[in-house]
Backbone of each chain as ProteinMPNN parsed JSONL, in Angstrom:
{"seq_chain_A": "MVSGTRRKILLLCRRAPYAGYLARAGLDAALAAAVFEQDLTVLFMDEGIWQLLPDQHSAEIECKSIASTLDSMPLYDIESFYVDAESLRLRDVDAKTLTSKTILLGAAELPGFLDSFEQLWSF", "coords_chain_A": {"N_chain_A": [[-1.138, 1.841, 32.557], [-0.673, 5.455, 31.613], [-2.657, 7.404, 29.642], [-1.845, 9.176, 28.293], [0.457, 8.379, 27.344], [0.547, 6.271, 25.558], [0.467, 5.082, 22.529], [-1.13, 5.503, 19.279], [-2.838, 3.639, 17.486], [-3.666, -0.122, 17.258], [-3.175, -1.909, 14.302], [-4.667, -5.278, 14.121], [-3.789, -8.318, 12.832], [-5.334, -11.246, 11.884], [-6.235, -13.137, 10.473], [-6.171, -15.348, 7.863], [-4.437, -15.114, 4.652], [-6.057, -15.18, 2.051], [-8.549, -16.181, 2.639], [-11.556, -15.071, 2.867], [-12.63, -11.662, 3.292], [-11.337, -10.319, 4.878], [-8.814, -9.967, 5.786], [-7.092, -8.622, 3.666], [-9.503, -6.139, 3.909], [-8.544, -5.071, 6.424], [-5.638, -4.605, 5.564], [-6.015, -2.231, 3.817], [-7.846, -0.612, 5.392], [-5.36, -0.055, 7.214], [-4.131, 1.377, 5.49], [-5.579, 3.512, 4.606], [-5.632, 4.416, 6.791], [-2.758, 5.363, 7.028], [-3.076, 7.309, 4.585], [-4.788, 9.409, 6.044], [-2.628, 10.235, 7.845], [-2.261, 8.835, 10.308], [-1.134, 7.681, 13.309], [0.223, 4.288, 13.298], [0.117, 1.026, 14.131], [1.114, -2.286, 13.046], [0.404, -5.653, 13.86], [0.148, -8.886, 13.802], [-0.922, -12.051, 14.184], [-2.075, -15.374, 15.278], [-3.868, -17.148, 12.219], [-3.282, -15.135, 10.74], [-0.789, -14.594, 10.41], [-0.105, -16.054, 8.222], [-0.022, -14.094, 6.262], [2.227, -12.927, 5.951], [4.051, -14.986, 4.64], [6.177, -15.433, 1.784], [6.04, -15.807, -2.204], [3.401, -16.115, -2.876], [1.923, -15.886, -4.969], [-1.503, -15.277, -5.869], [-2.473, -14.091, -8.244], [-3.264, -16.76, -9.432], [-5.512, -17.102, -8.526], [-6.999, -14.95, -9.192], [-6.575, -12.787, -7.453], [-5.795, -9.827, -5.762], [-1.998, -9.352, -4.476], [-1.465, -9.71, -1.176], [0.865, -10.196, -0.408], [2.328, -7.99, -2.156], [1.186, -5.802, -1.307], [1.905, -5.155, 1.497], [4.363, -5.124, 1.029], [4.286, -2.563, -0.325], [3.813, -0.825, 2.157], [5.653, 0.446, 3.41], [6.213, 2.653, 2.004], [4.557, 4.107, 3.193], [5.223, 4.786, 5.322], [5.047, 2.704, 7.111], [6.635, 0.926, 8.729], [7.751, -1.42, 9.456], [6.548, -4.662, 11.294], [4.69, -6.372, 13.613], [4.788, -9.256, 15.275], [3.775, -12.419, 16.405], [5.225, -14.111, 18.457], [4.228, -16.883, 19.263], [1.948, -17.992, 17.935], [3.742, -18.091, 15.268], [5.069, -20.397, 16.326], [3.227, -22.12, 16.898], [2.138, -22.907, 14.311], [4.541, -23.657, 13.223], [5.937, -22.119, 11.87], [9.308, -20.58, 10.433], [10.808, -17.543, 11.963], [12.593, -16.157, 9.804], [11.512, -16.914, 7.496], [9.63, -15.701, 6.611], [8.213, -12.012, 5.12], [8.416, -9.444, 5.246], [9.883, -6.96, 7.184], [10.213, -8.014, 10.33], [9.034, -7.991, 13.802], [9.442, -9.802, 16.433], [7.349, -10.679, 19.014], [7.165, -12.252, 22.336], [5.328, -14.442, 24.386], [4.79, -13.181, 26.985], [5.631, -10.533, 26.407], [3.232, -9.758, 25.322], [0.724, -8.879, 26.402], [1.422, -6.59, 27.64], [2.048, -5.114, 25.493], [-0.473, -5.044, 23.873], [-1.561, -3.415, 25.558], [-0.507, -0.97, 25.318], [-1.565, 0.7, 23.365], [-4.005, 2.836, 22.383], [-6.344, 2.778, 20.447], [-7.427, -0.63, 19.077], [-7.756, -1.958, 16.286], [-9.144, -4.779, 15.073], [-9.188, -7.268, 12.403]], "CA_chain_A": [[-0.322, 2.862, 31.711], [-1.39, 6.467, 31.683], [-3.03, 7.453, 28.208], [-0.959, 10.051, 27.078], [2.062, 7.297, 26.566], [0.149, 5.426, 24.676], [-0.118, 4.849, 20.885], [-2.848, 5.271, 19.174], [-3.433, 2.56, 17.161], [-2.672, -1.364, 16.884], [-4.076, -3.077, 13.594], [-4.406, -6.869, 14.813], [-4.362, -8.859, 11.625], [-5.564, -12.279, 12.096], [-7.131, -13.885, 9.221], [-5.558, -15.858, 6.585], [-4.399, -14.077, 3.54], [-7.166, -15.153, 0.919], [-9.85, -17.198, 3.283], [-12.596, -14.472, 2.98], [-11.913, -10.435, 2.67], [-10.995, -9.702, 6.446], [-6.936, -10.168, 5.663], [-7.67, -7.173, 2.581], [-9.847, -5.283, 4.408], [-7.425, -4.98, 7.441], [-4.771, -3.926, 4.976], [-6.824, -1.227, 2.739], [-7.426, 0.28, 6.631], [-4.262, 0.458, 7.553], [-3.377, 2.464, 4.035], [-6.508, 4.651, 4.676], [-5.435, 5.637, 7.979], [-1.65, 6.239, 6.832], [-3.052, 8.843, 4.008], [-4.772, 10.619, 7.019], [-1.306, 10.347, 8.755], [-2.523, 8.126, 11.746], [0.385, 6.689, 13.782], [-0.44, 3.436, 13.286], [1.551, 0.015, 14.202], [0.425, -3.464, 12.405], [0.471, -7.2, 14.836], [0.049, -10.455, 12.506], [-1.019, -13.091, 14.881], [-3.084, -16.397, 14.602], [-3.842, -17.471, 11.217], [-2.923, -13.543, 9.823], [1.193, -14.967, 10.248], [0.53, -16.335, 6.749], [0.024, -12.774, 5.169], [3.887, -12.805, 5.635], [4.994, -15.471, 3.859], [6.551, -15.467, 0.169], [5.307, -16.5, -3.021], [1.532, -15.96, -2.525], [1.168, -16.436, -6.774], [-2.409, -14.942, -5.581], [-2.746, -14.123, -9.528], [-3.784, -17.89, -9.741], [-7.141, -17.604, -8.033], [-7.603, -13.456, -9.532], [-6.937, -12.005, -6.368], [-4.457, -9.018, -5.404], [-1.335, -10.232, -3.841], [-1.43, -9.265, 0.226], [2.757, -9.941, -0.081], [2.919, -7.094, -2.872], [0.485, -4.802, -0.601], [2.751, -5.313, 2.701], [5.963, -4.799, 0.376], [4.419, -0.904, -0.424], [3.748, -0.255, 3.42], [6.617, 1.319, 3.931], [6.351, 4.006, 1.151], [3.315, 4.514, 3.602], [5.396, 5.057, 6.856], [4.325, 1.965, 7.769], [7.944, 0.456, 8.38], [8.116, -2.932, 10.43], [5.806, -5.304, 11.467], [5.293, -7.02, 14.785], [4.438, -10.61, 14.888], [3.283, -13.027, 17.728], [6.075, -15.739, 18.769], [3.611, -17.894, 19.451], [1.323, -18.025, 16.737], [4.521, -18.952, 14.568], [5.616, -21.533, 17.074], [2.275, -23.483, 16.813], [2.139, -23.473, 12.888], [5.839, -24.304, 12.998], [6.792, -21.395, 10.606], [10.032, -19.763, 11.045], [10.88, -16.172, 10.98], [13.331, -16.031, 8.614], [11.175, -17.181, 5.948], [8.673, -14.034, 6.576], [9.387, -11.741, 3.13], [8.883, -8.084, 5.362], [11.124, -6.493, 8.105], [9.3, -7.97, 11.243], [9.832, -7.745, 15.248], [9.013, -10.774, 17.169], [6.753, -10.569, 20.332], [6.836, -13.248, 23.148], [3.964, -14.472, 24.947], [5.179, -12.6, 28.305], [5.45, -9.076, 26.02], [2.161, -9.074, 24.239], [-0.259, -8.409, 27.322], [1.679, -5.305, 27.893], [1.823, -4.584, 24.151], [-1.725, -4.407, 23.71], [-2.515, -2.279, 26.071], [0.448, 0.217, 25.02], [-2.667, 1.362, 22.413], [-5.572, 3.936, 22.903], [-7.096, 1.739, 20.203], [-7.294, -2.067, 18.83], [-8.524, -2.468, 15.134], [-9.056, -6.458, 14.637], [-9.408, -7.705, 11.538]], "C_chain_A": [[-1.416, 4.039, 31.472], [-1.799, 6.715, 29.886], [-2.863, 8.161, 27.489], [0.532, 9.389, 26.717], [1.61, 6.656, 25.724], [0.161, 5.868, 22.948], [-1.01, 5.264, 20.662], [-3.672, 4.355, 18.428], [-2.82, 1.351, 16.459], [-4.05, -1.91, 15.533], [-3.767, -4.476, 13.943], [-4.948, -7.376, 13.333], [-4.26, -10.437, 11.721], [-6.302, -13.376, 11.701], [-5.92, -14.156, 8.081], [-5.522, -15.075, 5.361], [-5.927, -14.076, 2.534], [-8.624, -16.211, 1.474], [-11.217, -16.294, 3.514], [-11.456, -12.607, 2.768], [-11.619, -9.999, 3.965], [-9.231, -9.234, 6.272], [-7.127, -8.843, 4.746], [-8.012, -6.303, 3.108], [-8.784, -4.797, 5.847], [-6.064, -4.512, 6.943], [-4.723, -2.416, 4.404], [-6.844, -0.248, 4.588], [-6.379, 1.001, 6.743], [-3.823, 1.582, 6.524], [-4.24, 3.714, 4.2], [-5.841, 5.295, 5.916], [-4.022, 6.423, 7.694], [-2.146, 7.537, 5.744], [-3.489, 9.734, 5.075], [-3.629, 10.798, 7.917], [-1.615, 9.872, 10.278], [-1.191, 7.683, 11.886], [-0.226, 5.043, 13.611], [0.604, 2.062, 13.736], [0.469, -1.639, 13.704], [0.993, -4.816, 13.335], [-0.174, -8.12, 14.15], [0.145, -11.298, 13.801], [-2.075, -13.895, 14.257], [-2.916, -16.805, 13.09], [-3.106, -16.348, 9.948], [-0.935, -13.552, 9.791], [1.151, -15.564, 8.787], [0.402, -15.086, 5.79], [1.443, -12.893, 4.94], [4.636, -13.674, 4.775], [5.03, -15.054, 2.253], [5.849, -15.886, -0.66], [3.762, -17.108, -3.14], [0.884, -16.309, -3.981], [-0.65, -15.974, -6.475], [-3.16, -14.317, -7.302], [-3.557, -15.535, -9.919], [-5.459, -18.241, -9.202], [-7.495, -15.89, -8.073], [-7.73, -12.835, -8.091], [-5.843, -11.048, -6.389], [-3.654, -9.576, -4.436], [-1.211, -8.987, -2.193], [0.326, -9.208, 0.212], [2.876, -8.45, -1.129], [2.055, -5.664, -1.988], [1.335, -4.545, 0.74], [4.04, -4.716, 1.799], [5.803, -2.865, 0.082], [4.513, -0.267, 0.741], [4.855, 0.628, 3.723], [6.572, 2.624, 3.178], [5.134, 4.689, 1.792], [3.744, 5.275, 5.203], [5.218, 4.138, 7.49], [5.739, 0.89, 8.061], [8.264, -1.043, 9.096], [6.251, -3.42, 11.002], [5.749, -6.29, 12.53], [4.349, -8.475, 14.437], [4.503, -11.526, 16.301], [4.012, -14.175, 17.573], [5.67, -16.774, 18.569], [2.804, -18.66, 18.45], [2.177, -18.698, 15.411], [5.134, -20.331, 14.909], [4.623, -22.711, 16.657], [1.853, -23.74, 15.483], [3.609, -23.865, 12.289], [6.621, -23.481, 11.204], [8.087, -20.664, 11.298], [10.277, -18.466, 10.647], [11.268, -15.714, 10.428], [12.76, -16.31, 7.892], [9.879, -16.177, 5.612], [9.35, -13.23, 5.87], [9.094, -10.541, 4.024], [9.779, -7.975, 6.573], [10.109, -6.676, 9.407], [10.086, -8.169, 12.947], [9.178, -8.881, 15.866], [8.4, -10.365, 18.874], [6.77, -11.764, 20.986], [5.932, -13.271, 23.851], [4.179, -13.776, 26.456], [4.886, -11.077, 27.777], [3.945, -8.916, 25.734], [1.135, -8.384, 25.022], [-0.203, -6.78, 27.468], [1.713, -4.536, 26.64], [0.42, -4.139, 23.868], [-1.696, -3.518, 24.315], [-1.363, -1.129, 26.08], [-0.127, 0.916, 23.835], [-3.941, 2.105, 22.858], [-6.247, 2.942, 21.685], [-6.775, 0.945, 19.091], [-8.228, -1.764, 17.531], [-8.496, -3.983, 14.633], [-9.879, -6.575, 13.367], [-8.903, -9.322, 11.063]], "O_chain_A": [[-2.607, 3.851, 31.225], [-1.145, 6.138, 29.017], [-3.31, 8.219, 26.343], [1.432, 9.835, 26.005], [2.436, 6.344, 24.866], [-0.159, 6.946, 22.447], [-1.867, 5.52, 21.508], [-4.885, 4.221, 18.585], [-1.967, 1.364, 15.572], [-5.244, -2.164, 15.685], [-2.587, -4.809, 14.049], [-6.005, -7.076, 12.779], [-3.134, -10.929, 11.641], [-6.836, -14.274, 12.352], [-5.067, -13.395, 7.624], [-6.501, -14.407, 5.03], [-6.676, -13.11, 2.388], [-9.447, -16.785, 0.761], [-12.01, -16.75, 4.338], [-10.31, -12.389, 2.377], [-11.768, -8.777, 3.961], [-8.706, -8.203, 6.692], [-7.368, -7.862, 5.451], [-7.234, -5.349, 3.118], [-8.417, -3.633, 5.689], [-5.302, -4.03, 7.781], [-3.781, -1.625, 4.469], [-5.993, 0.59, 4.886], [-6.244, 2.206, 6.53], [-3.196, 2.582, 6.876], [-3.769, 4.831, 3.985], [-5.565, 6.492, 6.009], [-3.877, 7.623, 7.925], [-1.7, 8.663, 5.964], [-2.844, 10.769, 5.243], [-3.777, 11.626, 8.815], [-1.233, 10.499, 11.267], [-0.355, 7.394, 11.029], [-1.399, 4.9, 13.957], [1.824, 2.193, 13.636], [-0.684, -1.867, 14.07], [2.219, -4.862, 13.432], [-1.369, -7.88, 13.977], [1.186, -11.271, 14.458], [-2.771, -13.609, 13.283], [-1.753, -16.799, 12.686], [-2.637, -16.567, 8.831], [-0.134, -12.756, 9.301], [2.197, -15.605, 8.14], [0.738, -15.171, 4.609], [1.867, -12.959, 3.786], [5.674, -13.313, 4.219], [4.122, -14.491, 1.642], [4.841, -16.454, -0.24], [3.267, -18.203, -3.409], [-0.219, -16.811, -4.194], [-1.249, -16.721, -7.248], [-4.38, -14.167, -7.373], [-4.489, -15.42, -10.714], [-6.235, -19.177, -9.396], [-8.174, -15.437, -7.152], [-8.802, -12.442, -7.63], [-4.863, -11.395, -7.049], [-4.183, -10.24, -3.545], [-0.942, -7.785, -2.216], [0.956, -8.299, 0.751], [3.746, -7.707, -0.675], [2.495, -4.533, -2.193], [1.351, -3.339, 0.985], [4.567, -3.68, 2.203], [6.72, -2.051, 0.197], [5.153, 0.784, 0.752], [4.651, 1.623, 4.419], [6.903, 3.654, 3.766], [4.624, 5.659, 1.233], [3.055, 5.966, 5.953], [5.159, 4.39, 8.694], [5.681, -0.109, 7.345], [9.406, -1.492, 8.993], [5.21, -2.765, 11.053], [6.654, -7.124, 12.529], [3.484, -8.638, 13.575], [5.31, -11.232, 17.183], [3.702, -15.1, 16.822], [6.252, -17.649, 17.927], [3.014, -19.847, 18.198], [1.678, -19.534, 14.657], [5.572, -21.164, 14.116], [4.929, -23.828, 16.241], [1.188, -24.764, 15.326], [3.803, -24.285, 11.148], [7.247, -23.839, 10.207], [8.036, -20.223, 12.447], [10.124, -18.061, 9.495], [10.753, -14.643, 10.105], [13.394, -16.01, 6.881], [9.337, -16.009, 4.52], [10.572, -13.28, 5.727], [9.974, -9.861, 3.497], [10.407, -8.977, 6.915], [9.29, -5.79, 9.653], [11.267, -8.403, 13.203], [7.964, -8.769, 15.696], [9.097, -9.813, 19.726], [6.345, -12.652, 20.248], [5.462, -12.174, 24.155], [3.228, -14.144, 27.145], [4.112, -10.362, 28.414], [3.471, -7.803, 25.963], [0.609, -7.385, 24.532], [-1.12, -5.959, 27.451], [1.422, -3.34, 26.682], [0.172, -2.954, 23.646], [-1.812, -2.473, 23.676], [-1.433, -0.345, 27.026], [0.607, 1.695, 23.227], [-4.717, 1.718, 23.732], [-6.868, 2.062, 22.28], [-6.061, 1.384, 18.189], [-9.374, -1.355, 17.716], [-7.717, -4.261, 13.721], [-11.009, -6.103, 13.242], [-9.229, -9.772, 9.965]]}, "seq_chain_B": "MFDREGFLRNLDDWSPQVAERIAAAEGIELGPAQWEVLELLRAYYKRFDASPAMRALVRYAGQELGADKGRSIYLLSLFPGSPAKLGCKIAGLPKPDNCL", "coords_chain_B": {"N_chain_B": [[-14.991, 1.896, -22.761], [-13.918, 3.726, -21.263], [-14.315, 4.469, -17.695], [-17.039, 6.071, -15.776], [-15.693, 8.296, -14.324], [-13.595, 8.655, -16.164], [-11.24, 6.62, -16.114], [-9.527, 4.114, -17.632], [-11.169, 1.222, -18.078], [-10.072, -1.513, -18.867], [-6.854, -2.174, -18.087], [-5.355, -3.585, -20.301], [-6.014, -2.184, -22.256], [-4.529, 0.206, -22.611], [-2.115, 2.425, -24.003], [0.733, 4.257, -25.429], [-0.429, 6.038, -27.384], [-3.115, 6.205, -26.196], [-2.597, 7.371, -23.784], [-2.048, 9.921, -24.579], [-4.439, 10.804, -25.631], [-6.202, 10.752, -23.463], [-4.497, 12.613, -21.856], [-4.844, 14.661, -23.54], [-7.318, 15.088, -23.272], [-7.951, 15.714, -20.546], [-6.699, 18.349, -20.434], [-3.484, 18.379, -20.643], [-0.188, 18.47, -21.701], [2.337, 15.988, -22.717], [5.364, 15.774, -21.875], [8.602, 14.524, -21.602], [9.328, 15.039, -18.597], [6.207, 14.594, -17.792], [6.073, 11.569, -18.775], [8.154, 10.31, -17.694], [7.038, 10.154, -15.182], [4.915, 8.777, -15.221], [5.606, 6.71, -16.438], [7.025, 5.651, -14.361], [4.451, 5.337, -12.104], [3.317, 3.325, -13.455], [5.228, 1.495, -13.75], [5.287, 1.094, -10.825], [2.6, 0.086, -10.056], [2.818, -2.335, -11.091], [4.689, -3.461, -9.348], [3.698, -3.472, -6.96], [0.807, -4.092, -7.266], [-1.427, -2.357, -7.075], [-2.627, 1.0, -7.272], [-0.474, 4.042, -6.732], [-1.537, 5.72, -3.658], [-1.209, 9.861, -2.87], [0.948, 10.362, -0.955], [2.277, 7.985, -1.261], [3.276, 7.918, -3.846], [4.526, 10.275, -4.231], [6.821, 8.933, -2.379], [8.009, 7.243, -3.674], [8.611, 8.346, -5.884], [10.875, 10.016, -5.336], [12.565, 8.154, -4.1], [13.429, 6.557, -6.291], [13.669, 8.263, -8.448], [15.229, 10.241, -7.731], [15.934, 12.87, -4.96], [14.819, 15.396, -5.743], [13.008, 15.014, -7.308], [11.156, 13.99, -5.427], [8.728, 15.249, -4.549], [6.2, 17.175, -3.566], [5.385, 19.326, -4.738], [6.729, 19.787, -7.125], [5.343, 16.998, -8.432], [3.153, 18.26, -8.75], [3.259, 20.24, -10.368], [3.69, 18.854, -12.729], [1.288, 17.645, -13.032], [-1.195, 18.644, -12.228], [-3.549, 19.829, -9.673], [-4.177, 17.048, -8.942], [-1.605, 14.86, -8.364], [-1.596, 12.122, -8.425], [-3.993, 10.763, -8.468], [-4.846, 12.007, -11.377], [-2.406, 11.43, -12.703], [-2.509, 8.167, -12.753], [-4.581, 8.084, -14.165], [-3.859, 8.985, -16.873], [-1.836, 6.988, -16.957], [-3.231, 4.522, -17.665], [-4.196, 3.29, -15.149], [-6.006, 1.844, -12.334], [-8.324, 4.348, -10.282], [-6.638, 5.587, -7.797], [-7.163, 4.11, -4.513], [-8.779, 5.588, -1.359], [-8.368, 8.781, -1.944], [-8.204, 11.629, -2.093]], "CA_chain_B": [[-13.352, 1.849, -22.736], [-13.751, 4.256, -19.974], [-15.442, 4.639, -16.582], [-17.703, 7.354, -15.789], [-14.754, 9.238, -14.575], [-12.258, 8.646, -17.209], [-10.16, 5.634, -16.077], [-9.766, 3.016, -18.314], [-11.857, -0.161, -17.977], [-9.469, -2.745, -18.89], [-5.864, -2.101, -18.514], [-4.714, -3.615, -21.456], [-6.559, -1.501, -23.426], [-3.583, 1.35, -22.659], [-0.834, 2.352, -25.297], [1.101, 5.435, -25.091], [-1.284, 6.62, -27.923], [-4.308, 6.352, -25.461], [-2.259, 8.229, -22.743], [-1.818, 11.161, -25.23], [-5.779, 11.144, -25.566], [-6.627, 10.913, -21.961], [-3.732, 13.372, -21.379], [-5.392, 15.869, -24.154], [-8.33, 15.695, -22.484], [-7.455, 16.55, -19.285], [-5.642, 19.573, -20.879], [-2.108, 18.233, -19.985], [1.084, 18.304, -22.788], [2.847, 15.356, -22.199], [6.638, 15.806, -21.994], [9.405, 13.609, -20.962], [9.194, 14.695, -17.379], [5.264, 13.76, -17.545], [6.476, 10.521, -19.165], [8.948, 9.662, -16.361], [6.22, 9.631, -13.422], [3.834, 7.807, -16.074], [6.228, 5.166, -16.303], [7.198, 5.152, -12.819], [3.232, 4.946, -12.277], [2.919, 1.661, -14.533], [5.917, 0.369, -12.346], [4.444, 0.984, -8.878], [1.339, -0.604, -9.89], [3.191, -4.16, -11.729], [5.47, -3.82, -8.569], [2.725, -3.257, -5.495], [-0.23, -4.421, -7.547], [-2.194, -1.677, -6.885], [-1.994, 2.601, -7.924], [-0.278, 4.641, -5.145], [-2.461, 7.331, -2.825], [-0.125, 10.697, -3.029], [2.03, 9.963, -0.145], [3.324, 7.024, -1.414], [3.963, 8.426, -5.218], [5.648, 11.186, -4.048], [8.236, 8.669, -1.572], [8.679, 6.328, -4.604], [9.784, 9.085, -6.763], [12.047, 10.431, -4.345], [13.548, 6.54, -4.28], [13.383, 5.98, -8.128], [13.984, 9.271, -9.683], [16.005, 11.215, -7.146], [15.048, 13.576, -4.068], [14.588, 16.464, -6.308], [11.71, 14.844, -7.829], [10.011, 13.126, -4.558], [8.168, 16.141, -4.071], [4.543, 17.194, -4.101], [5.171, 20.498, -5.664], [7.435, 18.924, -8.298], [4.757, 16.457, -9.089], [1.664, 18.86, -8.968], [3.568, 20.969, -11.184], [3.523, 17.912, -13.805], [-0.267, 17.245, -13.019], [-1.672, 20.258, -11.667], [-5.035, 19.713, -8.901], [-4.125, 15.832, -7.822], [-0.943, 14.111, -9.509], [-1.756, 10.389, -7.859], [-5.029, 10.43, -9.237], [-4.499, 12.183, -13.067], [-1.315, 10.403, -13.517], [-2.848, 7.095, -12.798], [-5.789, 8.148, -15.351], [-3.286, 8.875, -17.806], [-1.058, 5.726, -17.005], [-4.072, 3.699, -17.843], [-4.284, 2.307, -14.138], [-7.084, 2.098, -11.363], [-8.097, 5.59, -9.641], [-6.099, 5.084, -6.097], [-8.005, 4.204, -2.991], [-8.328, 6.864, -0.403], [-8.102, 9.427, -3.07], [-9.189, 12.865, -1.648]], "C_chain_B": [[-13.303, 2.521, -21.473], [-15.056, 4.189, -19.18], [-16.318, 5.772, -16.512], [-16.445, 8.245, -15.387], [-13.518, 9.057, -15.033], [-11.106, 7.852, -17.075], [-10.688, 4.781, -17.193], [-10.337, 1.672, -17.618], [-10.667, -1.215, -17.638], [-7.757, -2.317, -19.095], [-4.877, -2.472, -19.302], [-5.088, -3.029, -22.474], [-5.271, 0.214, -23.664], [-2.169, 1.02, -23.757], [-0.527, 3.745, -24.971], [0.205, 6.219, -26.534], [-2.569, 6.996, -27.126], [-3.815, 7.096, -24.097], [-2.459, 9.632, -23.32], [-3.623, 11.414, -25.516], [-6.287, 11.602, -24.439], [-5.575, 12.107, -21.811], [-4.545, 14.861, -21.982], [-6.784, 16.231, -23.489], [-8.701, 16.036, -21.268], [-6.742, 17.896, -19.562], [-4.147, 19.789, -20.331], [-1.37, 17.804, -21.35], [1.917, 17.22, -22.059], [4.123, 15.13, -22.874], [7.38, 14.939, -21.662], [9.24, 13.608, -19.608], [7.67, 13.74, -17.079], [5.683, 12.117, -17.657], [6.921, 9.612, -18.276], [8.38, 9.464, -15.296], [5.364, 8.594, -14.275], [4.459, 6.724, -15.889], [6.419, 4.477, -14.678], [5.663, 4.461, -11.798], [3.262, 3.544, -12.354], [3.981, 1.146, -13.547], [5.921, 0.196, -11.219], [3.854, 0.057, -9.067], [2.038, -2.27, -10.738], [4.02, -3.991, -9.904], [4.584, -4.253, -7.117], [1.24, -3.569, -5.881], [-1.663, -3.342, -6.875], [-1.758, 0.144, -7.288], [-1.786, 3.349, -6.523], [-0.968, 5.679, -4.748], [-0.841, 8.037, -3.181], [1.044, 10.519, -2.277], [3.232, 8.705, -0.405], [3.93, 7.143, -2.949], [4.882, 9.291, -4.902], [7.38, 10.452, -2.878], [8.825, 7.819, -2.724], [9.308, 7.309, -5.742], [10.757, 9.826, -6.367], [13.16, 9.19, -4.893], [14.007, 6.495, -5.168], [13.87, 6.959, -8.538], [14.83, 10.419, -8.592], [14.908, 12.063, -6.047], [14.283, 14.593, -4.677], [13.344, 16.249, -6.737], [10.736, 14.306, -7.025], [9.535, 14.277, -4.05], [7.042, 16.525, -4.395], [4.294, 18.557, -4.874], [5.765, 20.156, -6.712], [6.151, 17.98, -8.9], [3.205, 17.273, -9.52], [2.102, 19.812, -9.994], [3.684, 20.404, -12.744], [2.269, 17.662, -14.303], [-0.965, 17.861, -11.923], [-3.117, 19.442, -11.037], [-4.304, 18.145, -7.96], [-3.334, 15.061, -8.527], [-1.248, 12.453, -9.197], [-2.668, 10.312, -8.908], [-4.941, 10.912, -11.212], [-3.695, 11.529, -13.523], [-1.867, 8.746, -13.467], [-3.804, 6.99, -14.226], [-4.598, 7.892, -16.348], [-2.435, 7.684, -18.316], [-1.703, 4.66, -17.416], [-4.232, 2.811, -16.686], [-5.685, 2.555, -13.158], [-7.04, 3.73, -10.722], [-7.559, 4.702, -8.047], [-7.32, 5.293, -5.327], [-7.489, 5.573, -2.199], [-7.749, 8.119, -1.052], [-8.733, 10.891, -2.37], [-9.463, 13.766, -2.684]], "O_chain_B": [[-12.681, 1.977, -20.561], [-16.222, 3.997, -19.524], [-16.201, 6.521, -17.482], [-16.144, 9.039, -16.278], [-12.489, 9.27, -14.392], [-10.071, 8.126, -17.682], [-11.846, 4.701, -17.603], [-9.808, 1.219, -16.602], [-10.37, -1.646, -16.524], [-7.383, -2.141, -20.254], [-3.743, -1.996, -19.245], [-4.6, -3.257, -23.581], [-5.266, 1.008, -24.604], [-1.549, 0.019, -24.115], [-1.329, 4.426, -24.333], [0.46, 7.421, -26.455], [-3.088, 8.082, -27.384], [-4.708, 7.413, -23.311], [-3.0, 10.485, -22.617], [-3.883, 12.616, -25.581], [-6.786, 12.723, -24.347], [-6.342, 12.993, -21.435], [-4.814, 15.847, -21.296], [-7.227, 17.354, -23.247], [-9.747, 16.63, -21.01], [-6.193, 18.422, -18.594], [-3.664, 20.794, -19.809], [-1.851, 16.912, -22.049], [2.223, 17.43, -20.885], [4.26, 14.575, -23.964], [6.643, 14.087, -21.167], [9.014, 12.517, -19.084], [7.649, 12.666, -16.477], [5.608, 11.441, -16.631], [6.443, 8.508, -18.016], [8.875, 8.765, -14.413], [5.225, 7.481, -13.769], [3.984, 5.792, -15.24], [6.13, 3.42, -14.117], [5.699, 3.487, -11.047], [3.233, 2.753, -11.412], [3.644, 0.43, -12.604], [6.465, -0.716, -10.596], [4.192, -0.981, -8.499], [1.288, -3.245, -10.744], [3.506, -4.877, -9.221], [4.853, -5.213, -6.395], [0.389, -3.377, -5.012], [-2.671, -3.768, -6.311], [-0.591, 0.426, -7.561], [-2.528, 3.341, -5.541], [-1.035, 6.641, -5.514], [0.196, 7.471, -3.527], [2.133, 10.512, -2.852], [4.387, 8.522, -0.021], [4.955, 6.529, -3.245], [6.046, 9.12, -5.264], [8.453, 11.016, -2.661], [10.046, 7.669, -2.77], [10.334, 7.047, -6.369], [11.529, 10.297, -7.202], [14.107, 9.221, -5.679], [15.231, 6.37, -5.138], [14.834, 6.667, -9.246], [14.897, 11.572, -9.019], [13.677, 12.056, -6.082], [13.136, 14.777, -4.27], [12.511, 17.148, -6.62], [9.615, 14.073, -7.477], [9.925, 14.462, -2.897], [6.689, 16.289, -5.551], [3.264, 18.839, -5.487], [4.941, 20.29, -7.618], [5.917, 18.292, -10.068], [2.397, 16.921, -10.38], [1.148, 20.285, -10.612], [3.753, 21.124, -13.739], [1.979, 17.49, -15.488], [-1.176, 17.373, -10.813], [-3.711, 18.604, -11.715], [-4.012, 18.11, -6.765], [-3.902, 14.41, -9.404], [-0.968, 11.672, -10.106], [-2.38, 9.917, -10.038], [-4.988, 10.067, -12.106], [-3.868, 10.951, -14.596], [-1.449, 8.101, -14.428], [-3.766, 6.11, -15.086], [-4.326, 6.732, -16.658], [-2.262, 7.353, -19.489], [-0.997, 3.673, -17.62], [-4.405, 1.618, -16.935], [-6.353, 3.563, -13.387], [-5.966, 4.327, -10.648], [-7.949, 3.68, -7.483], [-8.174, 6.178, -5.372], [-6.48, 6.274, -2.271], [-6.635, 8.484, -0.679], [-9.955, 10.948, -2.236], [-10.189, 14.739, -2.48]]}, "name": "protein", "num_of_chains": 2, "seq": "MVSGTRRKILLLCRRAPYAGYLARAGLDAALAAAVFEQDLTVLFMDEGIWQLLPDQHSAEIECKSIASTLDSMPLYDIESFYVDAESLRLRDVDAKTLTSKTILLGAAELPGFLDSFEQLWSFMFDREGFLRNLDDWSPQVAERIAAAEGIELGPAQWEVLELLRAYYKRFDASPAMRALVRYAGQELGADKGRSIYLLSLFPGSPAKLGCKIAGLPKPDNCL"}
């Protein structure tokens, strides 16, 4: 693919929501990029798909809610999230249970999708 | 009670009287229009667990208060300089991240 046709940044969220600071750091990076009006797309895969589940009740572990941050993303013009379908299948998670508006990516589409971005930010 | 930049350390310490005090220190008089935005900021914080950056505040104001209020120029007229930051300060919320 010619670089001129590539989208700018893909944020790859691969960590479980509260198993360390990386899930939060990834979303903070997304919001910072949005403030600077960068063109950013978000893809959840591997353990990162757990970030999209409802009823996180993170106050019980005194953490800010990942789900609430995702809810605020449309206000930063991050309108939809891509999700790796295989990651959902391996964890037996139904796409219908996810909180936000998501677009499923099949295994065959994934390499081309990843290749369509200039930069990959992996968290 | 306040941090070095004048933001409340503890969210529970906030009250409308405290808001009036912070606003006075910033040279801002709180009328109904200012209060409407302060309530909006507190609702945003409750819903999204964060203080909004300017971009999100403008969008949220448009969504919740109507298109004529979802404009930077309107918010700047109420809270000159940096509406998200100043509004959050008076509303007793943490300083927004990515605040320029």
